[in-house]
Residue, then its C-alpha position, 0 to 999 in steps of 0.5 A: m894506676c890503681p885498679r879495683f877488684e871485687s872479691e867474692r864477698g863484694s868488698h873492694f880493695i886496691f893494689m898498685v902494680c910496679y916494675l922492678s929496677q935493673v941497672g943499665h947505661n952508666n949504672f943508672y936504674y931503669p924499669s925492668d919487665k919484672k912486676a911486683v905488687l905494692d902493699e897498700d898499707c906502705d908509704y912510698t916517696f917519689v925519687p927526683w929522677i927523670s922519668a923513663k919510658g912513661f914510668r916514675a921511680i919511687k922508693i919503698k920499703s923492700d918488705c912492701l913488695l910482692p912479686l907477681k912471678l917468682d923467678k930469681q930476679s923477682a925473689d932476690e929483689t923482693l922476698l930475699n932483699d936484705k936492703e931496707y929500701a928498693i927503687v921500683w917504677i910506677e906508670l905515669e897516669 
């Protein structure tokens, strides 16, 4: 899902909203309710996991994530993440 927005100058840009991961049952990763924006210039790869509640997991560099809300979990998993990659979730189309 890549919505288009129009700036004041009339140019268009695209961004993708994703959901951060949380650890759940049997230490599996699941989508949380915390959202972030993926930098449009970053590459990602699909992770071969079973989809969860209409979401698909992707692997992306941690510095490509910008949190939509700045709380502790969002900051820890995006801005302060010391791991090179993160697993996030995008909605299935």
